[in-house]
N, C-alpha and C positions, 0 to 999 in steps of 0.2 A: 352916568347910569346906562347900563346896557339895554338896548331897545329891541333885542331879538330880531335882527335883520335876517331875512332869508337869503340863502345863496352864498356861494363862495366867490371870491374875487380873483383867485389864481394869479395875483400880482399883475393884472392886466387892467387897462382902461375899459370902459363900457363897450366901445365898438369892437375891441379885440375879443372880449368875452362873448359877445353876440356872434362874431364870426367863428369863434371856436365851437360854440354850440351848434351853429348851422352846419359846419363841416363835419362834426362828429355825428350829427343826426343824419346827414346825407350818406355818410359812410355806413352807418348802421342800417339804413333802409336799403342801400345798394347791396351790401354783403351779408346782412342779417346777423352778423356776429363780428365784434371788434374787440381788440385788446387795448386797454388804456389804464391810466392810474385810477385808483379806487375813488378818489374824490371827484374826478371828472366823470366817472361812470355814474355816480350817485346824482350829480347835477344833470347829466344827460337824461337820466330817467325822469327827472322833474320837467325837462324840456320836451321829451319825445312823447310821453304818454298822453298829454292833452291833444297833441297833433293827431295821434292815432284815433282818439275819441272823436275829434272833429271829422276825420276821414271816414269813420263808420257811418256818420249821418249822411255825408256825401252830397249835400245840395250845393248850389252854385256859391252861396255866401261862404260856406265852409271851405270850398276850394280856394276862393280868393283870400281868405284868412290864412290858410296854410301856405299859399304861394308867396306871402310876405316873407316867410322864413326859408323856404326851400325853392330850388330851381324848378322849372316846368317839367322836365323829364323825371325828376325825383318825386315831384308831386303826383304826376301821372301814375308812377309805379306804386306810390303809397295808396292812392285811391282805387286803383284797378286790381292790384295783386295782394297787398298786405291787409288792407281794411276788411275785405270780405272774409278773411280767415278769422277775424275777431268779432263777427256779428253777434254771436251768442255770449261772448265773454264780457263781464261787467267791468273789468279793469285788470291791472297787473299784466301788461303786455310784454314786459321785459324781465329778464333774469340776470342777476349779477352774481358771478362766481369768482371767488378769490383765487388767484394763481400765484406762483412764487414771485418774490420780489425781483425787481430789475437788477441786473448785475452791476451796471455802471454806477448807479447812485443809490441803490437799495430802496427805491421807491416802491410802495405797496402797489401791486398791479391787480387788475380785475379784468374779467371778460364779461362783456354785456352782450346779450343776445335777445332776439325776439323769441317769445315762447311759442 
């Protein structure tokens, strides 16, 4: 019986999935816009939006929670530059736009960006 598990596995073990999400989130914070496959973009949204919400609060406890997932310099950029832009926003910090498929394997591609 199907138990409605959340999240995609991407054919990776747990540590590799966590590393993938960490690197995609770091790239998104650094560049504010990245191109990736559609399913990775949707999973990244589930990963990055709670981190931005924690960064909006901005106390020491939230800094330490976010630092578990991101490096020190990326965390600093998130708390100092990105979170103040979303102080008045209740949620929905990212936008996913579909772009043409990848030529090599035909994978559905998307662009995810910070709004």
